[in-house]
N, C-alpha and C positions, 0 to 999 in steps of 0.2 A: 919085945913089947915096949911100946912108946906110950907114955901117958901124957896128956895135954891138959893143962889147967888154965882156964880163961878168966879174965877179970876186966873191969873197966866200963862195963855197960851201965846205962842209966837213962834218965830223962834229960833232954836238952832242947832248947828252943831252936826254931829254924834259923839257919845262919851260924849256929854255934859249932863247937868242936868237942870231940871226945878222943881219947886214946885207949885202945884196947890192948891187952897184954895176953900172951900165950906162953906159959912156962912149960918146957918139955922136961921129961924125966931123964933124958940122956943128952949127950952133946949134940947140938944141932949141926955141928960141922959135918957129921957123918950122915945126916938126913938129906936125901937128894932134893926134895922139894917140900916147902911148907907154904901155907897160904891161908886165906880167909874166904869163907863162903857165907852167904846169908839166905835166910828163908823167912818170908812173911807168911802169916796164916793163910792157908788155902792156896799157896803158890809153891812152885818148885824151888829147889835150892840153886842159887845163882853164884857164879864165880865172882869174887870181888878183887882179889889180888894174890899173886904168888911171888915167892922168892926162892932161889936155888942156893946150893951150898957155896957158890962163887959170888953170891950177892946180886945176881941178875934178877930183875923184877919184871912183872907183867901185871896189867890191870884190865878189868872189865871196862867197856866203853862208858858205862853209866857213871863211873867214879873217877875217870881220868882227869887229872888236874885238881882234884879235891882230896883224894885219899893217898896216903903214902905208907908202904910197907917197909919195915926195916927189922934189923936183928941186933942183938947184943950177945955175942958168942960166950962171953964170960958168965952171963946170967942164964944161958940156954933159953933165951926168951925172944920171941918174935912180937913185933908191935904193929898196930894199924892206927895211924894218925888220921882222923877223919875231920876235915874242915868243910865249912860251907854246907852243913848238913841240911837236908831237905826232908819234908814229911815222908816222901817215898823211900827214904833210907831206913825207915822203921822196919825192923826185922830182928830175928835171932841170928846172931853172928857166931859162926863156928870156925874154930881153928882146925887145920888139916895138915897132916904130915904123911909122906910116903917114903918108906924104906923097906923093900921087899913086900910089905903089906901097907895098907892104908889105915890111918888112925885119925880119930876125930875127938875134939874136945866136947865138953858138955853143952856148950853154947852160952852166950850172954846176951841179954835183951838190950836193944837200943831202941829208944822211943824218941822221935823228933816231933814235938808238938808245942804250941804256945798255950 
C-alpha cells in the first residue's frame, strides 16, 4: 500500500507560478513511475507529467516548456513546478504512483484566474 498526500494548490493569476508537492508513504526509489494528472469539471483526466525511478521524465504536450516534474528522494516527495500558468490549467491535480498496483492522491485544486 502506497499513500500519497498532495499539497500546494491554490489561486494564482495568469502568468503566475505554483509548486505542487506529493509526499509518499514509502521510498519513491522503489516506485517504478510517479506522475501528475489533472481533471477539470466535466472533462476527463489528463496526463501532465511522469518521472521514473531513474529520474527520466515525460510531459503532456499542453504543458511542455512550462511545467517541470522533479523528486527529492530523501523526503520521498515528488514535485510539479508550474510556470506561465493559463486559465486552461485550472483543474484538480492528482498525484499518481505505480508499483504492482496504481495509487492516487486525494487531489489538490489549482485555479488560474485574475
